[in-house]
C-alpha positions, 0 to 999 in steps of 0.5 A: 343098730344105733350105737350109744354116743359113750366116750371111751371112758364111758364104754370102759365102765359099761360090763358086758356079761360074758354069756358063756361063762354065765350059763356054766358057772353059778354066780354068787347068792343074791346079797339082801339088805333087807327081805326082798331088799337087794344091796345096790337097788331103790326101793321105797317105803310107802304109807299115809302120812304119820303113819310111822314110817320114819319111825319104821325106817330108823328101826331098819336102819338099827336092824342092818347096823347091828342086826337087833331086830326092833319091829320083828320084820326078819322072822329070826333071819340074819343079815349082813349088817353095815353102815347106814346114812339117814337123810332126813329132810322132813322133821327137826333135828329135836323130833328125830331126838325123841324118836331116838330116845324112845328106841334107846329104850328097846337097847339096853346094852351099852355095847350095841348103842355104842356099835349102833351110833359109830354105824348110823348117820343121820343128817336132819336136812330139813330147810336146807331143799336138798335137790337130787337133780343138783349137780352138789346134792347129787355129790352129797348123796352119793358122798354119803352113800360111799361106803354104807349098805343102805341109805334111806331119804326122808320123804322124797318129795323134800329130795327134788323139785320136779312134777310127781305126776309127771313120769318123765320127770320121776323117771329121771329122779329115780335115775339120778338114785340108780346111778348112785346105787350103781357106783356105790353098792349101796341100797336107797330107799325112799319114803314116800306118801300113798294117795289120798285114794288108796288111804281113804279107800283102804288099799294102802296095801296095794303096789299103786298106793304110791302117790304121783307117777306109777314110774315111783312104782314100775321103776323100782324093785321094791316096795315096803307099806305101812297101812293104819287098821280100819273098822272092818279089821279092828272088828276082826280082831276085837279091838276097841275103836278107839285103840285101832290107831294103835295098829299098823299093817306092814308089807312088801307090796313090790318085790322082784327078788327073794322068797315072798315078804309075809304081811305082819302087825305092828303095835305103836308103843311109847314113843311111838315106837314100832313093834311087833303085835299078835292078834287073832281074829275073833270066832264068828258070831255064835246063833242058837248056840252053833258058829254061824257058817 
């Protein structure tokens, strides 16, 4: 068998699992950052443009910093809190400030606001052309991940200069992220757009809705999605056509660890804040005084 060409120092950093010990000793419990997202792994948040993924990512960041679940995705379950980094390369600082102002109205307690401010680092990088394949940028992203529990990259397209349909090049991009998560223990979630075909065909909740190479799904451990309400869903829940744009469906389309995550509807409120909404299917239309089968 050909041995990897490691030098001695690299070989020392490779951990070999003690199989007999693993057979006989119960391992520590899995450390989840978000439902299904394991600490120290790479995941994604996928949706069409304008669906609200940047706002949801900020809400998830707040959840990790202080436990306040604005979007209601945890069903009341508690997850360990920690520091979060949000690298925003798609929006100008003023747009980020608008989102924070809207989110601040959901956090009336000044002590919790201060807690979030101390634990959440947001870096606006629009126009800086970050590239994770560049050693200097990779070192910067790694430095931002140090001591953090979670990092968001908004959006993936803004953090590399590779061809997204090339599996080899995308494997390299994800490999850079994995190297950072392995070295720091920080989970990385990159925001990404769904393909036009998936959006048009109402398949935004599928694993392969992600734009570009299938490696962007196959090589990660967790994928959350946001999908807008379509006409059939609006009819099912009795939502007026002109109001269906206020509703998005959230779920996890790929999950390698932990119990399944159920889908839920989120309602777009003031300032674009996403909060858990309640929808009930309309009863079937009646015919001749009786419900249709």
